[in-house]
N, C-alpha and C positions, 0 to 999 in steps of 0.2 A: 684724418682717418675716419671722419663721419661719426655716426651715432654709436653708442655702445652695442656690441654684438652684431647688430645689423650693418654697421659701417655705412657704406654707400651702395649697398646691394640694390635698393629700390631704384635709385637713379640709374645704375648699371643695367637693370632689367627693363626699365620702362622709358628711359630717355635715350633715344637712338643717337642723339648728338653728344652724349656724355663722354665717350672716348675722344671726340674731336675737341671738346672743351678742355679735357685733361692735357691733350697734346698742345693746344694753343697756349695754355697757361704754363705748362712745365716742360714741354719738349719731349724728347725720345724716351725718358725714364722718369717715373713718378710713383709715389706710394699711396695706397688707400687701404681699405678694409672691406673684403667681400665675404659674405657667408661666414662671418666670425673669424676670418683668417687674414693676417697681414698680407697684402698683395702688392706686387709691383706691376705697373703697366709698362710694357716695352713696345714702342711704336715706331714704324718706319722700316725701310728696307734693311738698314744696317742692323737694327734690333732683331728683325726676322731672321737674317742670316746667322746672327749670334745664337739665337735659340734653336733654330731648325738645323743648323749645320756645324758651324765652327766650334761651338761649345756645347754640343748635344749631351756630353757626359755629365754636365752640371744639372741635367733636368730629368725628371721622371714623369711619364704619362700617368702611370697608376696613382702616384701621389698627388697629381694635379687636379684631375677632374672631380667634381663634387660627388659625394657618396651616392646620390641618386643614380648616377651613371652606372656605378658598380652594381647597385641593387637591381636595376632594371635591365641592363644590357649584359650582365654576367662578366666572367673573366675571359673576355674575347681578345683578339689581336689588338684591338684599339687601346686596351688598358694594360698591355703587357710591355715589359722592358727587357733590355739586355739579351742574353742568349735565348731565353724562352721566345721572345718576339722574333729574333732572327730566324730561329728554327721554323716557327710556324709560318712566317712570311715566305720563307724559302719553299715550303711545301705548297702554299697557296698560289704563289706567283704564276706558275705555268698556265693556270686556268684563266688568267686575266690578260694574257699577252700573246702576241705572235699568232701562231697557227690556230689556237683556240678561238680567237675572235672571228675567224672565217666562218666557223660553225655556228656562230650566234646570229648572223645577219638575217637568215631566212625566218627564224623564229621571231626576231624583233619586228621584222616587216609584217609578218602574218598577223601578229597581235595588234600592231599599229593600224593595219587596214580594217581590222574588225571594229576597232574603236572609232575610226573615221566614219564608217558606215553608221554606227550607233549615234554619233554626234549629228550626222545629217538628219536622221530621224527625229532627234530631239529638237533641233533647230536653235533652241536657247538653253544655255546651261552655265554653270560656274566652272571655269577651266581648272582651277587649282584642284578641286575635288576629283575631276575627271582624270587629270594627269596622275593624281595619286593612285587611282585604280589601275590605269594603264601601266605605269612604271612598276607598281607592285606585282602585277601579273607577269611582266617580263622578268623581274627579279626572281619570282617564285619558280618560274619554269627553268630559267637558265642557271640560277645560282644554287637552288636546292632540289631541282628536278621534280618539282611538284606542280602539276597542272592545276591551276587554281579552281577549276570546275566552273559552276554557273556564276552568273553575275551577283547573285545574292551572297554566295560564299566569298567572292572577291571583296564585295562591299563590307561584309562582316569583318574579315581579316584586316582590311585596310583601316577600318574604324578602330579596331583594337590597337593597331599601331599608332594611330593618331592619339588615342587616349594614353598609351604608354609614353609617347614622345612628350605630351604635355606635362608629364610628371618629372621629366629630366631636370627642369629648372623650377620645380615647386619649392617655394621659399619655406613654407611650414613643413617640418619633418614629421608631421603626424600621419600615422598609417591607418587612421580610422576610415571606414568604408566610403564616407561621403566626401573626404578630402581629395584634392587633386592627386596626391601621392597614393592614397588608398585605392582610388579608381585605377591608377596606372599599374599598381601591383596586381590587381585583379585581372587587368588586361594582359599583363606579362604572364600570369599563370595559365591563362587560356591559350595564349600563343605558344607557351612551352609545351602544353599538352599536344597541340597540333604538330610542333616541331619534333617532339619525341617520337610520334608516329612516323613522321617523314624520315627521320634519321634511321630508325630501325628498318624501314623499307629500303633505304639506300644501302644499308649494310648488307641486307640479304640480296637485293636486286639492284646493283649499281647501274646508273645510266650515264649519259654524257653531260654531266654538270659538275660544278665545283665541289659540292658536298660529296658526291659519289667518289670523286678523286681523293678527298680528304679521308673518307672511310677506308680507302685502300692504302693510303700513305703510311710508310714505315720509316722509323729511324734506322741508323746504322746497326743498333742493337736489336732491331725487330719490333720495338714497341710501337703501338698505334695510339691514335687519339681515343680517349675514353668517351662514353656516351655523353657525359656532362660537358666535356670539351667541345664535342661536335655540336651539341645544342647551342652552346655559347657562340661558336663561330657562325652557325646558321642564323641565329638571332641578329648578330652584327651585320651579316651580309644582306639580310632582308631589310634591316633598318637603313644601312648606309646605301643600299642599292636602289632605294626609291625616294628617300626624303630629299636629297640634294638635287637630283635630276628634276623632280617635280617643281622645285623652287625655280630652277633656271629656265625650264620650259615655259612656266607661267610668265616670267619676265620677258622671255623671247616674244611671246604673243602680244604682251602689253606694249613693249617698246616698238615693235614693228607696226602695231595698230596706231601708235602715236607718231610714227615717222614714216609716212608713205613713200618718201624718196628712198629710204633704206630698204623697205619692203620690195619696191619695184626692182631695185638693183639685185637684190637677193633672188627674186623670181626669175629675172633674165638669166642669171647664172644657172639656175635649175632647168629652165627651158632649153638652154644650149646643151646641157649635159643629157637631158632626156632624149634629145635627137639621136644620141649615140646608142640608145637601147635602154633596157630596164635598169633600175637602180642596182649597182653592184659595188664591191669594195674598191675597184679602180676609180669609179666615179666619186665615191666618198672621199678619196684622197685628192681629188681635183677641186673640191669646194672651198677655194681660198677665201672668197668673200664671206661665206657662212662661217668659216673658221674665225675670221676677224670679228664677226657679230658675237660669236660664243665667247671669245676672249674679252670683248667689251662688257658683256653681261656678267662674266666672272669678276671683272674689275668693279663695275658699278653696283652690282647686286649680288655680292658673294652670299651663298646660302647660309653660311655660318660666319659670324662676325669676328671670331678670334679663337684662340686655343689656350687652354690652361696647362701649366706644367708645375710640378712640385720641385723645389730647389733641393737637390740632394748633395750638392757640393757648392760651397760659397764661391762667389765670383765678383769681379769688378767690371762695370760697364759705364763708359763715359765719365769716369772718375768717381762713381758711386759704388759702395760695397753692399752686396746683397747677401744676407746670412742664410745658412742652411735652414730648412723648415718653413720658409716663406713660400707663398704661391707666386708664380709669374703668369701674367696674361699677355700674350702678344696679340696685337690688333691687326686683323686683316683689313677691316674697313678703312682705318686711318692710313695704313700702308698704301692702299689703292687710291688714296686721294691726295698724295703728295704733289703739290702744284709744280715743284721743280722737275718732276718726272712727267706728270700728266697735266699739261696746261688745260685750263677750264675743266677741272676734274669732275664737276657735277653734270657736265654735258655728256649725252649719249653720242659717242662718235667712234664707230667701228674703224674708221680710217686711221686712228692712232696706232693700229696694229698692221697697217699696210706695209709692204716691203720697203718703201722709201722712208717710213717714219719709225716703226718699231720702237715706240716710246719705252716699252717695258724692258728693253735690252740695255738701256743706259746704265742701270745699276742692277746687280743680281738681287733676287728675292723681292722684286717690285710687283710681281703678280703671283699671289700665293693662295688663291681660292681653293686649290687642291693640296695645300701644304707645300713642302719643298724639302730638298736634301734627301737623305737616305730613307726617310719615312714618308715620302710623298705618297698621297693616296694610292693604295694598291689597285683600286678600281678605276683610275683616271681614264685609261684607254677604253674600257667597257662603257663608262658613262658618256664619253665623247662620241663613241660609235652610236650608242642608243639615241642621243640627242640629235645627231646629224640625220639619222634615218627618219625620225619623227618629223624634224623640221623640213627635210627635203620633200616628204609627202605633203605636208601642209602647204608649202610654197608652190608645188607643182599643180595642185588640184583644188585648192579651197581658198575662200576668203572669209573674213570675219569683221564684225563691227563691235566696238566696245559699247555696251549699253549704258545709258545715262543713269544718274542718281545712284552712284556707288562710291565707296571710299577706297581709293587706290593708293593711299599712303602706305609706305613700307611698314610692315609689322614684323618684328625680328624673331619672335619666339614661337616654336623652337627652331624653325628655319625661316629665312626671310621670304615674305610673300606680300602681295597687295592685300590690305586689310579685309576687303570683301571677297577676295579670291578670284576676281576678274570674271564678271558676267558678260557673256558675249552672245551675239547672233551669228550663226554659222551656216555656210552654204557652199555649194560648188562654185568654182570660178565660171 
């Protein structure tokens, strides 16, 4: 169980291979102590299916995630359970699927093209930071209806989110101004000021965005979301709407920079589609090789390494009894590296998702970067649409070189990224 109180928290936070070591030593289920709580590791596709689908009723999201998440992200959809979660997800769902997605394409494209022009002017930059600003602006405009304004405003808000995100896994629970958590709380307060203003504007003057729809949504009894509820959902949408896509887009550019044969094949697919006209939804549906690349990035570099749940009902798994009140951590990273499903799991190989291989379909819940089951990420279609639009433009018109003398090792907190953020030289094809 590790050290008193701390348990094995430090190894968990800073040793990226810690879950692999646990799995190699103990298999699909093992116990430890994280953040002062007895914790069960559950790893592999069977364990993921157990937690995310077949035995969902044994687990609580709210009771699982560290207190920092509740303090910094508020009582949003992410931390809700049961009927409250079902009601709120039902109200939000239409904005993330079907017809609504059609309306997002032009805005995503317009903002992307603005950033591409900016990157050409810069010539050299750190891509993780730039993607953060780009995806934040897209999330601001489409999810909460707020045009981010000038570049300085976007940079300021994006930095506030980076500070808030750093506080999610702060070990020391001290709220003093100079601590990681203290700085995160200050950033949260400034973001909430911004969101209060935005929510009130959307309540008075609704536009075509998710937040506006939520301000208008009513229950059967006519009750609406309160100001506090709307602010919490807006905070979550902004956070989730740009953190994970930033991570995956950065790995996209790094892996294609390291694998010229994959880059060339992806380009040829885009050149063939470009001959049929400008980028549109029909073309986006025909990008089969780009889909394979994004699936392999989700497998090899999942933005989040796993998920916490609180055990609210005792259960048995693989012959072991887990009592109520413990934490469960299911591992996305280990699940994605099962060699019986994915041969040579450390190798970047988009063809493992080709129609004739489809490795992830051998067992359910083998690819869970976006979660799975009834609570699969509500924004999955939005995120994939956004990533494909950005990737398609990059492949059709631009090339980049990875600059020397930088650390590209994966750094997992708060979302997975190359340690130095990927410094590149950027130019037109």
